[in-house]
Structure formats: structure tokens, C-alpha cells
LUMGU-179911 format. One record per residue (C-alpha): residue number from 1; residue in one letter; x, y, z. Coordinates in steps of 0.001 Angstrom, whole numbers. Example, Ala and Ser with C-alpha at 12.3 -4.5 7.8 and 13.67 -1.06 7.14 Angstrom:
BEGIN
[1,'A',[12300,-4500,7800]]
[2,'S',[13670,-1060,7140]]
end
This chain:
BEGIN
[1,'M',[89792,128924,101760]]
[2,'R',[86486,128412,103563]]
[3,'Y',[85335,131033,106047]]
[4,'N',[82616,130670,108658]]
[5,'T',[80760,133920,109267]]
[6,'P',[81807,135262,112682]]
[7,'P',[79042,136170,115154]]
[8,'Q',[78295,139853,115648]]
[9,'G',[81057,141582,117605]]
[10,'H',[83605,138912,116701]]
[11,'F',[86585,139080,114382]]
[12,'R',[89340,136820,113141]]
[13,'L',[92972,136897,114192]]
[14,'L',[95884,135441,112313]]
[15,'V',[98558,133391,114029]]
[16,'L',[101714,133912,111979]]
[17,'H',[103826,130851,112632]]
[18,'A',[107522,131171,113354]]
[19,'G',[110018,131173,110534]]
[20,'T',[113172,132782,109245]]
[21,'D',[114479,134026,105925]]
[22,'D',[112936,132095,103044]]
[23,'D',[110929,129577,105093]]
[24,'P',[107448,129201,103590]]
[25,'L',[104842,131473,105147]]
[26,'R',[102446,129535,107365]]
[27,'C',[99572,130853,109427]]
[28,'S',[96246,129899,110946]]
[29,'L',[93079,131824,111712]]
[30,'C',[91152,131923,114969]]
[31,'E',[88034,133790,116014]]
[32,'S',[87711,136145,118971]]
[33,'N',[85269,138513,120624]]
[34,'I',[86370,142082,119878]]
[35,'D',[85988,143051,123568]]
[36,'T',[87846,140086,125107]]
[37,'S',[90472,139261,122508]]
[38,'P',[93982,138028,123328]]
[39,'K',[96929,140379,122823]]
[40,'Y',[97584,141012,119116]]
[41,'E',[99219,143475,116734]]
[42,'A',[97446,145055,113777]]
[43,'L',[99158,145290,110408]]
[44,'R',[98796,148228,108013]]
[45,'Y',[100369,147916,104590]]
[46,'E',[99890,148821,100940]]
[47,'W',[98119,145937,99185]]
[48,'G',[100018,146498,95931]]
[49,'P',[98885,145038,92582]]
[50,'R',[96045,142553,93108]]
[51,'T',[97374,140485,90203]]
[52,'S',[100782,139883,91800]]
[53,'R',[100043,137028,94186]]
[54,'V',[102062,134663,96361]]
[55,'P',[100944,131280,97739]]
[56,'I',[101075,130741,101491]]
[57,'T',[99644,128104,103818]]
[58,'C',[96741,129129,106041]]
[59,'N',[94811,126602,108149]]
[60,'D',[96760,123868,106323]]
[61,'R',[95389,125033,102969]]
[62,'S',[97141,126851,100163]]
[63,'V',[95851,130392,99683]]
[64,'S',[97222,133316,97725]]
[65,'I',[97778,136839,98986]]
[66,'T',[99278,139869,97299]]
[67,'A',[103057,139933,97024]]
[68,'D',[103175,143076,99172]]
[69,'A',[101143,141392,101923]]
[70,'A',[103512,138414,101848]]
[71,'A',[106516,140742,102083]]
[72,'A',[104954,142461,105108]]
[73,'L',[104370,139118,106828]]
[74,'R',[107971,138100,106141]]
[75,'L',[109248,141349,107593]]
[76,'F',[107306,141022,110831]]
[77,'R',[107633,137258,111243]]
[78,'S',[109674,136300,114297]]
[79,'A',[111291,133311,115977]]
[80,'G',[108021,132582,117776]]
[81,'D',[104387,132578,116707]]
[82,'K',[102869,136043,116455]]
[83,'M',[99204,137053,116754]]
[84,'L',[98213,139603,114102]]
[85,'W',[95189,141181,112530]]
[86,'M',[95531,141605,108765]]
[87,'D',[92558,142597,106620]]
[88,'Q',[93470,140516,103577]]
[89,'L',[93248,137232,105488]]
[90,'C',[91173,138063,108571]]
[91,'I',[88213,139312,106523]]
[92,'N',[86509,137163,103913]]
[93,'Q',[87119,139510,100989]]
[94,'K',[84514,137718,98859]]
[95,'N',[81690,138307,101331]]
[96,'I',[80378,141869,100941]]
[97,'D',[78170,141701,104053]]
[98,'E',[81051,140514,106196]]
[99,'R',[83349,143178,104802]]
[100,'R',[80773,145845,105621]]
[101,'E',[80350,144565,109179]]
[102,'Q',[84093,144239,109790]]
[103,'V',[84700,147782,108543]]
[104,'Q',[82387,148935,111355]]
[105,'L',[84755,147221,113814]]
[106,'M',[87951,148787,112420]]
[107,'Y',[88112,151451,115109]]
[108,'K',[87961,148781,117827]]
[109,'I',[90318,146448,115951]]
[110,'F',[93076,149047,115659]]
[111,'G',[92286,150572,119048]]
[112,'G',[92545,147177,120749]]
[113,'A',[95883,146242,119178]]
[114,'S',[98954,146322,121393]]
[115,'R',[100854,147855,118456]]
[116,'V',[100109,148877,114904]]
[117,'L',[102789,147651,112515]]
[118,'M',[103188,149534,109267]]
[119,'W',[104892,148386,106087]]
[120,'L',[104865,150686,103080]]
[121,'G',[106909,148717,100571]]
[122,'P',[110530,148126,99654]]
[123,'D',[113081,150855,100272]]
[124,'S',[115386,150443,97284]]
[125,'R',[117241,153720,98003]]
[126,'N',[117688,152989,101729]]
[127,'L',[115968,156235,102704]]
[128,'A',[113938,154826,105615]]
[129,'P',[116717,155276,108241]]
[130,'V',[117196,158867,107059]]
[131,'M',[113456,159513,107298]]
[132,'L',[113193,158043,110797]]
[133,'E',[116000,160337,111970]]
[134,'F',[114377,163301,110231]]
[135,'M',[111003,162547,111828]]
[136,'N',[112632,162937,115239]]
[137,'E',[114025,166314,114169]]
[138,'L',[110632,167406,112840]]
[139,'R',[108981,166335,116095]]
[140,'D',[111387,168532,118042]]
[141,'V',[110470,171657,116056]]
[142,'W',[106794,170831,115468]]
[143,'E',[105353,172890,118310]]
[144,'K',[107671,175864,117914]]
[145,'P',[106100,178908,116232]]
[146,'F',[106997,179063,112545]]
[147,'D',[108042,182550,111438]]
[148,'D',[106329,183271,108118]]
[149,'N',[107927,186735,107978]]
[150,'I',[111231,185295,106779]]
[151,'P',[110806,185522,102998]]
[152,'N',[113554,183121,101965]]
[153,'L',[112652,179440,102399]]
[154,'H',[116288,178452,102995]]
[155,'D',[116593,181028,105808]]
[156,'R',[113220,180034,107247]]
[157,'L',[114223,176370,107441]]
[158,'S',[117616,177274,108864]]
[159,'A',[116008,179471,111552]]
[160,'H',[114124,176412,112780]]
[161,'G',[117135,174096,112676]]
[162,'L',[115884,172259,109589]]
[163,'P',[118112,171211,106689]]
[164,'P',[118072,172861,103229]]
[165,'I',[115212,171780,100967]]
[166,'D',[117619,169962,98609]]
[167,'S',[119058,167774,101403]]
[168,'V',[118711,163982,101473]]
[169,'K',[116394,164347,104471]]
[170,'W',[113803,166269,102451]]
[171,'E',[114344,163793,99594]]
[172,'A',[113446,160997,102017]]
[173,'Y',[110400,162970,103172]]
[174,'R',[109185,163469,99587]]
[175,'A',[109760,159790,98812]]
[176,'L',[107751,158742,101865]]
[177,'M',[104857,161116,101184]]
[178,'G',[104830,160052,97512]]
[179,'L',[104118,156406,98344]]
[180,'P',[100709,155057,97220]]
[181,'Y',[99682,154416,100833]]
[182,'F',[99411,158138,101501]]
[183,'R',[96961,158608,98626]]
[184,'R',[94457,156229,100223]]
[185,'V',[91151,157841,101150]]
[186,'S',[91385,156709,104802]]
[187,'V',[94791,158371,105134]]
[188,'L',[93741,161571,103377]]
[189,'R',[90774,161826,105745]]
[190,'G',[93115,161531,108711]]
[191,'R',[92316,157931,109594]]
[192,'G',[95708,156480,108766]]
[193,'F',[98028,154948,111324]]
[194,'G',[101293,155965,111827]]
[195,'W',[108872,151975,104605]]
[196,'F',[107890,150342,108051]]
[197,'M',[107456,151550,111557]]
[198,'T',[106781,149619,114757]]
end
């Protein structure tokens, strides 16, 4: 696909066209000033293997994106067109100078989004609903003082209303934290945004 270099302070947005189920993925790109852009959502996802690619239609041309990126677009596609920012298509990945410049805009790109959508991959064990429930429980106890004087971990968790360490909730937590996304440098440095969450 051909890209025109955006002027300084501009970025591309992706219009994900409406579709359901197995309809082919179709999208188009438009350019916008970072300070006066229309309402859009930003998409965070794990790229997955670069060799596993899926064809989609963008600006009436066939392009290929990673299978994980295609799965994320399918998940968030809706009955109407949706305006998104997605690095794999909105940045010309073959142009090093453009990539460098767009990275400088990341803070504004994510800060200007109405929502940040996150897709971390398939959930073959159906642990995502368990983890979402557990995150609410963890939030409720997060600011309470944690008593380190209780020597037994089971008793310490119980004292704070948390389940035993061998429960399915902690299994879901370990599965989530073990995903490749959370080993990314930007996440480890505390710059991550945060299965899928909306």
C-alpha cells in the first residue's frame, strides 16, 4: 500500500468499515491534525508472529496484517463504521523516519483517544470473565494496608478477603500476567494501557 508522508503534527486514522462475523475486513485511512482530530479510539494489542499474516482491504487495496491484528479488528468491529488508531496500519512500518516521528506523538495519540481498546489474544480457557471479576475485588482491597506480620500466605490473603492462592482467580491472574504483551518494554516501564478490555 502506498503512504504519503503526513505533515508534522499529523497522523493517520483508520476507518474500520461495518461488518459482522466472517465478513471480509475492510478499512480506509485518513489523515488528521493531532490537535484537532475527530473522535477516535486507540487500539492496543499483541502483534503476534510477524509471519502469520491475513489479507484485508484497505483503501480498496489488498494489504496483509498480522493474524492477531486481524482478530483484534474483528473483535472490535461493529454494525457501523468505527474510527480507530492502530499502529500496524496507521504508521508506514517501512519508513523509519516516519516511525520515529510517530513514536514521538504516541503520548498525544493515546491521550486524545476517547477510549483505549485492548486485545491480548484468544482466551482458550475462558479465564477473562474470571479475571475481570477478580480485578474488581483487587481494586476494592488495593488501598487497604497489607499486614506483612501474618506469616502464612493463606491467612494473609484471607485477612484481606482474597481467595486462596490455588483458586481459579489467581490462575486467571497468572495467565493474564504471563501473556507476551506484559513482557513488552513499554509495559515493563509503566507505559502500558490498561484478553480484552474496553
